[in-house]
C-alpha positions in Angstrom: 22.9 -22.6 2.1 19.5 -21.1 1.3 19.9 -21.1 -2.4 22.1 -23.4 -4.5 23.6 -21.9 -7.6 25.9 -24.7 -8.8 25.6 -23.8 -12.5 24.7 -20.7 -14.3 22.6 -20.5 -17.5 24.4 -21.4 -20.7 26.7 -24.0 -19.0 28.9 -21.4 -17.2 30.2 -23.0 -14.0 29.7 -21.3 -10.6 33.4 -20.9 -10.1 33.4 -18.3 -12.9 30.8 -16.2 -11.0 31.7 -13.5 -8.6 29.2 -12.8 -5.8 29.1 -9.1 -5.0 26.8 -7.0 -2.7 23.8 -6.0 -4.8 24.5 -2.3 -4.4 28.0 -2.7 -5.8 27.1 -4.7 -8.8 28.6 -3.4 -12.1 25.2 -3.0 -13.8 24.2 -0.3 -11.3 26.5 2.5 -12.6 25.8 6.0 -13.6 25.9 6.5 -17.4 28.2 9.2 -18.6 25.5 11.2 -20.4 23.0 11.1 -17.5 20.8 14.2 -17.2 20.0 15.1 -13.6 16.8 16.9 -14.5 15.6 14.3 -17.0 13.2 12.4 -14.7 11.6 15.4 -12.9 8.4 15.7 -15.0 6.9 12.2 -14.3 3.3 11.6 -15.2 3.1 8.0 -14.0 5.0 6.0 -11.3 8.3 4.7 -12.5 9.6 1.2 -11.5 12.3 -0.4 -13.4 12.9 -3.3 -11.0 11.1 -6.7 -10.7 11.6 -9.8 -8.7 10.3 -13.3 -9.4 9.8 -14.1 -5.7 12.7 -16.6 -5.5 16.2 -16.0 -6.7 16.1 -13.7 -9.8 16.0 -9.9 -9.9 15.3 -8.0 -13.1 16.5 -4.5 -14.0 15.6 -2.6 -17.1 18.5 -0.4 -18.3 16.9 2.6 -20.0 20.3 3.8 -21.4 21.3 0.5 -23.0 17.6 -0.6 -23.8 18.0 -4.1 -22.4 16.9 -6.2 -19.4 19.4 -7.5 -16.9 18.7 -10.7 -15.0 20.7 -11.1 -11.7 20.8 -14.2 -9.6 20.7 -13.1 -6.0 21.4 -14.8 -2.7 19.3 -13.6 0.3 21.0 -13.8 3.7 24.2 -15.5 2.7 26.8 -15.9 4.1 25.7 -13.3 6.6 21.9 -13.2 7.5 21.9 -9.5 6.7 23.7 -9.7 3.4 22.2 -9.5 -0.1 24.5 -10.8 -2.9 24.2 -10.8 -6.7 26.1 -12.8 -9.3 28.4 -11.0 -11.7 28.4 -10.9 -14.6 24.6 -10.8 -15.2 22.5 -12.2 -18.0 21.4 -9.6 -20.6 17.9 -10.1 -22.1 17.4 -8.3 -25.4 14.1 -7.8 -27.2 13.8 -9.1 -30.7 11.9 -6.0 -31.8 12.6 -2.3 -31.6 10.8 -0.7 -28.7 9.2 2.6 -29.8 8.5 3.8 -26.3 10.5 4.7 -23.2 9.8 2.0 -20.6 8.3 3.4 -17.4 7.4 0.3 -15.4 8.1 -3.5 -15.6 6.4 -6.4 -13.8 6.8 -10.1 -13.9 4.0 -12.8 -13.8 3.6 -15.5 -11.2 5.8 -18.3 -12.7 8.5 -15.9 -14.0 8.0 -16.8 -17.6 6.9 -13.3 -18.9 7.5 -9.7 -18.1 5.6 -6.7 -19.4 7.2 -3.3 -20.2 4.8 -0.4 -20.3 5.5 3.2 -21.4 3.5 6.2 -22.5 3.4 5.0 -26.1 3.5 1.2 -25.9 2.9 -2.0 -23.9 5.2 -4.9 -24.6 5.4 -8.4 -23.1 8.8 -10.1 -23.1 9.0 -13.9 -22.8 12.0 -14.5 -20.6 13.1 -17.8 -22.1 14.6 -17.2 -25.5 17.5 -18.1 -27.8 21.2 -17.5 -27.0 22.8 -14.6 -28.9 26.3 -14.5 -30.4 27.2 -11.9 -27.7 28.4 -13.3 -24.4 25.8 -13.6 -21.6 23.1 -12.2 -24.0 19.7 -13.9 -24.7 17.3 -12.7 -27.5 13.7 -12.9 -26.1 10.5 -12.9 -28.0 8.7 -9.6 -27.4 5.1 -8.7 -28.5 3.0 -5.6 -28.5 -0.3 -5.7 -26.7 -3.4 -3.7 -27.4 -1.9 -1.6 -30.1 -5.2 -1.1 -32.0 -6.9 0.3 -28.9 -4.4 2.3 -26.8 -1.5 3.3 -29.0 -3.3 4.2 -32.2 -2.6 7.7 -33.4 -6.3 8.1 -34.4 -7.4 8.2 -30.7 -6.1 9.6 -27.5 -6.8 6.6 -25.1 -4.2 6.2 -22.5 -3.4 3.3 -20.2 -3.8 4.2 -16.6 -2.8 1.0 -14.9 -1.5 -2.4 -16.1 -1.3 -5.4 -13.8 -1.0 -9.2 -14.0 -3.9 -11.1 -12.8 -3.1 -12.9 -9.5 -4.7 -16.2 -10.6 -3.4 -16.4 -14.2 0.0 -16.3 -15.8 -1.3 -15.2 -19.2 -3.9 -12.5 -18.4 -3.3 -8.8 -18.1 -5.8 -6.3 -16.6 -5.7 -2.8 -18.1 -7.6 0.3 -17.0 -7.6 3.1 -19.6 -8.7 6.7 -19.8 -11.9 5.9 -21.7 -13.3 4.4 -18.5 -13.0 0.8 -19.7 -11.5 -2.1 -17.9 -10.1 -4.7 -20.2 -8.7 -8.2 -19.7 -6.2 -9.5 -22.3 -5.3 -13.1 -22.8 -1.7 -13.3 -24.1 -2.1 -17.0 -25.1 -4.9 -16.3 -27.7 -5.2 -12.7 -29.0 -2.8 -9.8 -28.4 -4.7 -7.1 -30.3 -8.2 -7.6 -29.0 -9.3 -8.0 -25.3 -10.9 -11.1 -23.9 -13.2 -9.2 -21.7 -14.3 -5.5 -21.7 -16.2 -3.7 -18.9 -17.5 -0.2 -19.8 -17.7 1.6 -16.5 -20.7 3.9 -16.0 -20.4 5.1 -12.4 -23.1 7.8 -12.6 -26.1 8.4 -14.9 -25.6 11.0 -17.6 -26.5 14.5 -16.2 -26.8 13.3 -12.6 -23.3 14.3 -11.5 -22.0 17.9 -11.1 -18.4 16.6 -10.4 -16.4 15.8 -13.5 -13.9 13.8 -11.5 -16.6 11.3 -10.6 -16.3 9.8 -14.1 -12.5 9.7 -14.5 -10.9 6.5 -13.2 -7.3 6.6 -12.1 -6.3 3.2 -10.7 -7.5 -0.3 -9.9 -6.5 -3.3 -7.9 -7.4 -7.0 -7.9 -8.7 -8.5 -4.7 -6.9 -11.1 -2.5 -7.5 -14.7 -1.5 -10.6 -14.1 0.6 -14.2 -15.1 -0.2 -15.5 -13.2 -3.2 -12.5 -10.8 -3.1 -10.6 -13.2 -5.4 -13.2 -12.4 -8.1 -13.3 -8.7 -7.5 -11.8 -5.7 -9.2 -11.6 -2.4 -7.1 -11.6 0.8 -9.2 -10.6 4.2 -7.9 -11.9 7.4 -9.4 -10.2 10.8 -9.2 -12.7 12.2 -6.7 -11.7 9.4 -4.2 -14.8 7.2 -4.7 -14.2 3.4 -4.9 -16.3 1.1 -7.0 -16.1 -2.7 -7.3 -16.8 -5.2 -10.1 -17.7 -8.7 -9.0 -17.4 -11.3 -10.5 -14.6 -10.8 -13.0 -12.8 -14.1 -13.9 -10.3 -14.5 -16.7 -11.0 -17.6 -18.9 -8.7 -20.4 -17.8 -7.6 -18.9 -14.5 -7.0 -21.4 -11.7 -8.5 -21.3 -8.2 -8.4 -23.6 -5.1 -11.2 -26.2 -4.8 -11.8 -25.3 -1.1 -12.2 -21.6 -1.8 -14.7 -22.0 -4.6 -16.6 -24.7 -2.7 -16.9 -22.4 0.3 -18.6 -19.7 -1.9 -20.9 -22.3 -3.4 -22.0 -23.6 0.0 -22.4 -20.1 1.4 -24.8 -19.2 -1.4 -26.9 -22.3 -0.7 -27.0 -21.8 3.1 -27.4 -18.1 3.5 -29.0 -17.2 0.1 -31.5 -19.8 -0.9 -32.8 -20.2 2.7 -33.3 -16.5 3.2 -36.8 -15.1 3.7 -36.0 -12.2 1.4 -37.0 -12.8 -2.2 -34.2 -10.4 -3.4 -31.6 -12.4 -1.6 -32.9 -15.7 -3.1 -32.8 -14.1 -6.6 -29.2 -12.8 -6.1 -28.0 -16.1 -4.7 -29.6 -18.1 -7.6 -27.7 -15.9 -10.0 -24.4 -16.6 -8.1 -25.1 -20.3 -7.9 -25.8 -20.6 -11.6 -22.7 -18.5 -12.4 -20.5 -20.7 -10.2 -21.9 -23.9 -11.5 -21.3 -22.9 -15.1 -17.9 -21.3 -14.6 -16.7 -24.2 -12.5 -18.6 -27.3 -13.7 -16.9 -29.6 -11.3 -19.0 -28.2 -8.4 -22.2 -29.8 -9.8 -20.5 -33.2 -10.4 -20.9 -35.6 -7.5 -18.0 -37.8 -8.5 -15.5 -34.9 -8.3 -14.1 -34.2 -4.8 -11.2 -32.3 -3.3 -9.1 -35.5 -3.3 -8.9 -35.7 -7.1 -9.4 -32.0 -7.9 -7.2 -29.7 -5.8 -7.7 -26.7 -8.2 -10.5 -25.6 -10.5 -10.1 -23.9 -13.9 -12.6 -21.2 -14.8 -14.5 -21.9 -18.0 -15.7 -19.2 -20.4 -19.2 -18.2 -19.3 -21.5 -15.1 -19.0 -25.1 -14.7 -17.9 -27.2 -14.3 -21.0 -29.5 -11.6 -19.8 -27.5 -9.8 -17.1 -24.3 -7.7 -16.9 -22.1 -7.3 -13.9 -23.1 -4.3 -11.8 -20.7 -1.5 -10.9 -21.2 -1.5 -7.1 -20.6 1.7 -5.3 -19.4 4.2 -4.4 -18.4 2.5 -1.2 -19.6 4.6 1.8 -17.7 5.3 5.0 -19.3 3.9 8.2 -18.6 5.2 11.7 -20.1 3.8 15.0 -22.4 1.4 13.1 -24.3 4.1 11.0 -23.3 5.3 7.6 -22.5 8.9 6.9 -25.0 10.9 5.0 -22.5 12.1 2.4 -21.3 9.7 -0.2 -18.1 11.6 -0.9 -17.0 13.4 2.2 -14.2 15.9 1.6 -11.6 14.2 3.7 -8.5 15.0 1.7 -7.5 17.8 -0.5 -6.5 17.4 -4.2 -7.4 14.4 -6.2 -6.9 10.6 -5.7 -3.8 9.3 -7.6 -3.2 5.8 -6.4 -4.9 2.8 -4.9 -3.8 -0.4 -3.0 -5.6 -3.5 -1.8 -4.0 -5.3 1.1 -5.4 -8.5 2.7 -4.3 -8.9 6.3 -5.7 -12.1 7.8 -9.5 -11.5 8.0 -9.4 -7.8 7.0 -9.5 -6.3 3.5 -7.6 -3.0 3.7 -8.1 -0.3 1.0 -5.6 2.5 0.9 -6.1 5.6 -1.3 -3.3 8.0 -1.9 -4.1 11.7 -2.6 -2.1 14.2 -4.6 -1.4 16.4 -1.5 0.5 13.6 0.2 -2.2 12.0 2.4 -3.2 8.3 2.7 -6.8 7.3 3.4 -6.9 3.9 5.0 -10.2 2.0 5.2 -11.3 -1.5 5.9 -14.2 -3.4 4.3 -16.9 -3.7 7.0 -18.7 -6.5 5.2 -18.1 -9.2 2.6 -18.1 -8.4 -1.1 -21.0 -10.1 -2.9 -21.6 -10.5 -6.7 -24.3 -8.3 -8.2 -25.7 -8.4 -11.7 -28.1 -6.0 -13.5 -30.8 -8.2 -15.0 -32.1 -7.0 -18.3 -28.8 -5.7 -19.6 -27.4 -8.5 -21.7 -23.7 -8.6 -22.5 -22.1 -8.7 -25.9 -20.7 -12.1 -26.5 -18.2 -13.3 -29.2 -18.4 -16.9 -30.2 -16.2 -19.2 -32.3 -17.1 -21.8 -34.8 -18.0 -24.3 -32.0 -20.3 -21.8 -30.2 -17.8 -21.4 -27.4 -17.4 -17.9 -25.8 -14.0 -16.3 -26.8 -14.8 -12.8 -25.7 -17.4 -10.7 -24.0 -18.2 -7.0 -23.4 -20.7 -5.3 -21.1 -21.8 -1.9 -19.8 -21.5 -1.9 -16.0 -23.8 0.6 -14.4 -24.6 1.4 -10.8 -27.9 0.2 -9.4 -30.2 2.6 -7.6 -30.4 0.2 -4.6 -26.8 0.8 -3.9 -27.6 4.1 -2.2 -29.9 2.5 0.4 -29.1 3.0 4.1 -27.2 0.1 5.6 -26.3 -0.2 9.3 -23.5 -2.5 10.6 -25.5 -3.7 13.6 -28.2 -5.4 11.5 -28.5 -9.2 11.7 -27.0 -11.2 8.8 -30.5 -11.9 7.4 -31.0 -8.2 6.7 -27.7 -7.7 4.8 -26.6 -10.9 3.1 -27.3 -11.3 -0.6 -29.3 -8.1 -0.9 -27.0 -6.5 -3.4 -25.6 -3.8 -1.1 -22.0 -2.8 -1.7 -19.8 -3.3 1.4 -19.4 -0.2 3.6 -16.0 1.1 4.6 -14.7 1.5 8.1 -12.3 4.4 8.4 -9.1 3.3 10.1 -6.9 6.4 9.7 -5.8 9.4 7.6 -2.0 9.5 7.4 -0.3 12.7 6.4 3.1 12.2 4.9 3.9 15.9 5.3 5.2 16.3 1.7 6.1 19.7 0.5 3.5 21.6 -1.5 5.8 21.8 -4.5 6.4 18.1 -4.6 5.0 15.9 -7.4 1.7 14.1 -7.1 3.2 10.7 -8.3 2.7 8.2 -5.5 2.8 4.4 -5.5 2.3 1.9 -2.7 3.7 -1.6 -2.0 2.9 -4.3 0.6 5.7 -5.8 2.6 6.1 -9.5 1.6 6.7 -10.6 5.3 4.5 -8.3 7.3 1.3 -7.5 5.5 0.5 -4.9 8.0 3.4 -2.8 6.7 2.9 -0.7 3.6 5.6 1.2 1.7 4.7 4.5 0.1 7.0 5.7 -2.7 6.9 9.4 -3.5 9.2 12.1 -4.8 10.8 12.6 -1.4 11.8 8.9 -0.9 10.1 6.0 0.8 8.0 5.9 4.0 6.8 2.9 6.0 3.2 2.8 7.3 2.5 0.0 9.9 -1.1 -0.8 10.8 -1.6 -1.6 14.5 -5.4 -1.9 14.5 -7.3 -4.5 12.4 -11.0 -4.7 13.4 -11.9 -8.2 12.3 -8.4 -9.8 12.8 -8.2 -8.5 16.4 -11.7 -9.7 17.1 -10.9 -13.2 15.8 -7.8 -13.4 18.0 -9.8 -12.3 21.1 -8.0 -9.0 21.5 -9.7 -6.1 23.1 -7.1 -3.5 22.0 -8.2 0.1 21.6 -8.1 1.6 18.1 -4.5 2.7 17.5 -3.2 5.0 14.8 -0.7 3.6 12.3 2.9 4.4 12.8 4.8 6.2 10.1 8.6 6.0 9.7 10.7 7.4 7.0 12.8 4.6 5.4 14.6 6.5 2.7 14.8 10.2 1.9 15.8 11.8 -1.4 15.2 15.4 -0.3 18.3 17.6 -0.3 17.3 20.6 1.6 14.5 21.8 -0.7 11.7 20.0 -2.5 13.0 21.2 -5.8 16.3 19.2 -5.3 14.5 15.9 -4.7 14.8 13.1 -7.2 12.2 10.3 -7.1 13.4 6.7 -7.2 13.2 4.9 -10.6 12.7 1.5 -9.0 11.6 -0.1 -5.8 11.4 -3.7 -4.5 10.6 -5.4 -1.2 12.5 -8.7 -0.9 12.2 -11.5 1.7 13.5 -15.0 2.4 12.1 -18.0 4.1 13.8 -17.1 7.4 11.8 -14.0 7.8 14.5 -11.5 6.8 13.4 -8.5 4.7 15.1 -5.9 2.5 14.1 -3.0 0.3 15.9 -2.2 -2.8 15.8 1.3 -4.4 17.1 2.5 -7.8 18.0 6.2 -8.3 17.6 8.0 -11.6 21.4 7.7 -12.0 21.2 3.9 -11.9 22.6 3.7 -8.4 21.3 0.8 -6.2 20.3 1.3 -2.5 19.8 -1.7 -0.2 18.2 -1.3 3.3 17.6 -4.1 5.7 14.2 -3.9 7.4 13.4 -5.2 10.9 10.5 -7.7 11.1 10.5 -9.2 14.6 9.6 -6.1 16.6 7.5 -4.2 14.1 4.1 -5.1 15.6 5.0 -5.2 19.3 2.6 -3.3 21.5 3.9 0.1 22.9 3.8 -1.3 26.5 7.0 -3.2 25.7 8.8 0.1 24.9 7.6 1.6 28.2 8.9 -1.4 30.1 12.3 -1.1 28.3 12.5 2.5 29.2 11.7 1.7 32.9 14.4 -1.0 32.9 16.9 1.2 31.3 16.1 3.9 33.8 17.0 1.6 36.7 20.5 0.9 35.4 22.2 4.0 36.8 21.5 3.5 40.5 20.9 6.4 42.8 24.0 7.6 44.6 22.0 8.2 47.8 21.1 4.5 48.1 22.1 2.8 51.5 25.5 1.2 51.5 25.1 -0.5 54.9 22.1 -2.5 55.8 19.3 -0.9 57.9 19.8 -3.5 60.6 23.4 -2.4 61.3 22.4 1.3 61.2 19.7 0.7 63.8 22.4 -0.4 66.3 22.6 -3.5 68.5 19.5 -5.0 69.8 18.2 -4.1 73.2 18.4 -7.2 75.4 16.4 -7.5 78.6 18.5 -8.4 81.6 17.6 -11.6 83.4 15.8 -11.3 86.7 18.1 -10.9 89.7 17.7 -11.2 93.4 17.3 -8.1 95.6 20.5 -9.0 97.4 22.7 -8.9 94.3 24.6 -5.8 95.5 25.7 -7.6 98.6 27.0 -10.7 96.8 30.8 -10.9 96.5 32.2 -11.1 93.0 34.4 -14.1 93.8 31.5 -16.1 95.2 29.8 -18.8 93.3 26.6 -16.8 92.8 28.5 -13.7 91.8 30.6 -15.6 89.3 27.5 -17.1 87.8 25.9 -13.7 87.5 29.0 -12.1 85.9 29.3 -15.0 83.5 25.7 -14.6 82.4 26.1 -10.8 81.8 29.3 -11.3 79.9 27.7 -13.8 77.7 24.8 -11.4 76.8 27.3 -8.6 76.1 29.4 -10.8 73.8 26.3 -12.1 71.9 25.0 -8.6 71.2 27.7 -5.9 71.2 30.8 -7.8 70.3 29.1 -9.7 67.4 27.5 -6.4 66.3 31.0 -4.8 66.2 32.3 -7.7 64.1 29.4 -7.3 61.7 30.0 -3.5 61.4 33.7 -4.1 60.7 32.9 -6.7 58.0 30.4 -4.5 56.3 32.8 -1.6 56.2 35.6 -3.8 54.8 33.2 -5.3 52.2 31.7 -2.0 50.9 34.9 0.0 50.7 35.5 -0.8 47.0 31.9 -0.1 46.2 32.1 3.3 48.0 35.3 4.1 46.1 33.5 3.2 42.8 30.6 5.5 43.6 33.0 8.3 44.5 34.9 7.8 41.2 31.6 7.8 39.3 30.5 11.0 40.9 33.8 12.5 40.2 33.6 11.6 36.5 30.1 12.9 36.3 31.2 16.1 37.9 34.0 16.5 35.3 31.5 15.9 32.5 29.1 18.4 34.0 31.9 21.0 34.2 32.8 20.3 30.5 29.2 20.8 29.5 29.1 24.0 31.5 32.2 25.3 29.6 30.6 24.3 26.3 27.4 26.1 27.2 29.4 29.2 28.1 31.2 29.1 24.8 27.9 28.7 22.9 26.3 31.4 24.9 28.4 34.0 23.1 27.4 32.6 19.7 23.8 32.6 20.8 24.0 36.2 21.9 25.5 37.1 18.5 22.7 35.2 16.7 20.0 36.9 18.8 21.6 40.3 18.1 21.6 39.5 14.3 18.0 38.3 14.5 17.0 41.6 16.2 18.7 43.6 13.5 17.1 41.5 10.8 13.7 41.9 12.4 14.2 45.7 12.4 15.1 45.6 8.7 12.0 43.6 8.0 9.9 46.1 10.0 11.3 48.9 7.9 10.6 47.0 4.7 7.1 46.3 5.9 6.5 50.0 6.6 7.7 50.9 3.1 5.5 48.2 1.5 2.5 49.5 3.3 2.7 52.8 1.4 2.4 51.0 -2.0 -0.9 51.4 -3.8 -1.6 47.6 -3.8 -1.5 47.6 0.0 -4.8 49.5 0.2 -6.6 47.1 -2.1 -9.9 46.0 -0.7 -10.0 42.4 0.5 -12.2 39.8 -1.0 -15.6 39.2 0.5 -16.8 35.8 1.7 -18.8 35.2 -1.5 -15.8 36.2 -3.6 -13.5 33.9 -1.7 -15.8 31.0 -2.1 -16.0 31.7 -5.9 -12.3 32.0 -6.1 -11.8 28.6 -4.3 -14.4 27.1 -6.7 -12.5 28.5 -9.7 -9.2 27.1 -8.3 -10.7 23.7 -7.9 -12.1 23.8 -11.4 -8.7 24.9 -12.7 -6.7 22.2 -10.8 -8.9 19.2 -11.0 -12.3 19.6 -12.7 -11.0 21.2 -16.0 -8.4 18.4 -16.6 -11.0 15.8 -15.8 -13.5 17.4 -18.2 -11.0 17.5 -21.0 -9.9 13.9 -20.5 -13.5 12.7 -20.3 -14.4 14.6 -23.5 -11.4 13.1 -25.3 -12.3 9.6 -24.0 -16.0 9.9 -25.0 -15.1 11.1 -28.5 -12.5 8.3 -28.9 -15.0 5.7 -27.8 -17.7 7.1 -30.1 -15.4 7.0 -33.1 -14.3 3.5 -32.3 -17.8 2.2 -31.9 -19.0 3.7 -35.1 -16.0 2.3 -37.0 -16.2 -1.2 -35.4 -20.0 -1.4 -36.1 -19.4 -1.1 -39.8 -16.2 -3.2 -40.0 -17.2 -6.1 -37.8 -20.8 -6.7 -38.9 -20.0 -9.0 -41.8 -17.6 -11.1 -39.6 -20.1 -11.5 -36.8 -22.8 -12.6 -39.3 -20.5 -15.4 -40.5 -19.6 -16.6 -37.0 -23.0 -16.6 -35.4 -25.9 -18.9 -36.5 -29.1 -17.4 -38.1 -31.1 -18.1 -34.9 -28.9 -16.0 -32.7 -28.2 -13.3 -35.2 -31.6 -11.8 -35.1 -31.8 -11.7 -31.3 -28.2 -10.5 -30.8 -28.4 -7.9 -33.5 -31.6 -6.3 -32.1 -30.1 -6.2 -28.6 -26.8 -4.7 -30.0 -28.6 -2.0 -31.9 -30.8 -1.0 -29.0 -27.8 -1.0 -26.6 -25.7 0.9 -29.1 -28.4 3.5 -29.6 -28.8 3.9 -25.8 -25.1 4.1 -25.3 -24.7 6.7 -28.1 -27.5 8.8 -26.6 -25.9 8.7 -23.2 -22.5 9.5 -24.6 -23.9 12.4 -26.6 -25.6 13.8 -23.5 -22.4 13.5 -21.4 -20.4 15.1 -24.2 -22.8 18.1 -24.6 -23.0 18.6 -20.8 -19.2 18.5 -20.5 -18.8 20.9 -23.4 -21.2 23.3 -21.7 -19.3 23.0 -18.4 -16.0 23.7 -20.2 -17.4 26.9 -21.8 -18.8 28.1 -18.4 -15.4 27.5 -16.7 -13.5 29.2 -19.5 -15.8 32.2 -19.5 -15.5 32.4 -15.7 -11.7 32.2 -15.8 -11.6 34.9 -18.5 -13.9 37.2 -16.6 -11.8 36.6 -13.5 -8.6 37.5 -15.4 -10.2 40.7 -16.8 -11.5 41.7 -13.4 -8.0 41.2 -11.8 
C-alpha cells in the first residue's frame, strides 16, 4: 500500500470509512440553487482546490461556506485509480467571512491555508478544536492586511497572493498601487514585514500607461540567485526582477548559499572591472550579514544543513528593479525593449525551473503564451545612495523595512551573449531572455481574458494552461542549457500543445470556466489532474508521463512498424530457388565410342547408372521439394484468399455507403447553391443602401482609429487604475507621516532619529514630487483620450 490510513482524525476507525472514486465523492454535488451564469463575469482566476503534496485534498464549498478535507489514496488498488475517504472532515472558520472566496492555497507543511477574495484575505490554521457537529473542526481564521488592501477609504486591490517557497509563515502580495509586500503571519498581520515600491520608469519618460501597471509576480526556484528573486510582470508584457528579497527567518540549504558566497569571491572580487568588484562586495556583505554562519569557521555543512535568514538591509542602498528583460536572438539583443509580439495585454505569469533552465511564461489576453528562457544568471543589484526605511524594536533589531525600487540607467546597455564571462559577471546587467516559442491556444475572440498556468509535479517540462475553454497541456521539447549539459545536439523544436479538457459547448458563449484545478502525482510517477466545475462537479483525468518527452523519431518508427504488419498480397509464396527450376548439371565426360557400347555391357551399365544417379539427385529431389512446398503453403494461400475476399466485401460495403451518401451530398450542394444565390440577392440589395457608398477610411484615419481602440481597451483602464493607486498611496503616506512620527521617535534612539528623519523627509519630498508629476501627466492623458473619443463619436 502506498498510503496507510489505519485511523481517521478524531478516533474514528478506518473500518467506518468508505473509499470512493474522487469524482463520485458526495461533497462534489450540484447545489439546488446553482446559477449557471453566476461565474461568467470573473475578474481573477478562480481555484477552490488545494493539495498538501501528500494525502490530503482541500475543497472550499462556496455554497456552504466551509472547507472540506479529503484523505486521498493515489494509485490504489489500481495504479490508475484515485480514491477519497467518505465522509470528509469539515473545517469551519471561527469568524464570519465577509468576502466570496476566489482562490485557496496551502503552505509547505500543510498547517495553514489562505482564502482570498475581492474584499478580503484570510488565513485559516488547519489544526483547530473539535466542534459539537460530527466531523466538523473549528479553525482559527485571521484577516491579513485589512488596513492596506480592504479599507473603504482607498481603492488598493490585491493582484496576486502567494506563499513564499522557503517559509511557512510568509505571504507575498502584489497590489494595484505597484507595491510588493511580504507579510509575516507569525508576528504582525496588519502591517507588512517588507515593502518594495516598484518604480519601473522615471516620471514622464514613458508614453505607455501599461508600463507602470503590474499584473502578476512569481518567486524564483531552487537555482543560484533565483531563490532570492521575485519576477514581476507588467501589463505591457515587460518583466522586471527584484533580487535579493528574503523573508526574515526563511530557511535555505547550506550548500546553496555557500555556492553563491564562493561564486562572489571567485568571479567578483578577482575581476579586473571595478564595477564588478563593487557589486560583488555588496553581495558578500549582504550574504555575510543575512547568513552569519558563512563567516564562522567553526560552522560547517556537517553541523548546519540549513541556514536561517537573519533580518538585515544595507544601510545606504536599496534593491534595484532590474529590467525590463530584453529578448536576445542569435547572440545579439533586439533594439526594441518591448517588441509587439502578442496582441492585447499580459494577464498571467509563470516561473518554471527545468534542470538548468529558468523558463518564464507570459500569458496574454488574446490567448497566446510567450515562452522565454533566461540566457544568463540572475545577480543581485543595489542602488547605492538610496537608503531604505527601517523599523527597529527596543533592542535595535530590524522588524520591518521599506524601500523604493528604481531601474538603473545601466540596465539599458547593450549586452551580447557571446561575450566572455569577465565582461558580463557582476556588472549589474539584467539577464537577457532567449525566445523559445509563441504558443497560440486559438481561443475565441469573445472568450474571457482570465488565464492561469500550473507546472506538472512529475514532468516540469509540461505546463497546464487553464482558461475559459478548459485546460491545455504545453510540453517543452527544447531547453537550451539543459540539452547542452546533457550533450544533446537537438535542433530547436516547437512545444507541443494538446487539449486536455474542454468546456466549450459549440460556442464560446456557452463555455463555463473551471472553478478549481489541481495536478496530483505519487511516488511511482503516476500523474492525475483534477478539475472542479462551477456546479461543484469533480473531473479526474489520468495523464501519461512515460512517453511525453520521447523524440518524434520513435513515432515514425512505430508508424513504419505498423505499416509492415499487413503484408503485401503479391509477396512470393514459393521460394525463388524452386521457381528458378532444377539446377543445370554438366554431364560427365564420355568416350567417343559411347554410342557403340551395348547397354548390357559393363561399361554401358556403369554409364547408365551414373546418368540415373545425376537425374535422381537433381530432378527427382527437385520434384519432391516442389511437392512439399505446395503442401506446406496451401493453408497460407487459402488464408490470403480469404483475407482478400473479406477486404473485397468491405470495399463493396464502402462503395455502397459512398453511393448512399452521394445523394445526400448532392442535396447539400444543391441547397448550398440556392443559399449562395439568396446571399447574392441580399448583397445586391444591400449595395443600394446609402451606407454602402460611404467613403473608406484613409491610412492615417485607420492608424488613428487603431490607436484609439488601443487606448480604449488597454491604456484607458491602466491610466485610471494608476491614478487611483497614486492617489491612494499619496493619502496613505500623508496620513502615516502624521500618525507614526511620535511612535518612531520613541522607538529609535536620539542619534539615529536625526539622520533617519532627514533622509525620510528628503525621500518623502522626492516621492511626492514624482507622484504629483505622474498624476498630472496621467490626468492630461485621460483628458486627451476622452476628448479624442468624444470627437470621434461626434464625427461618426
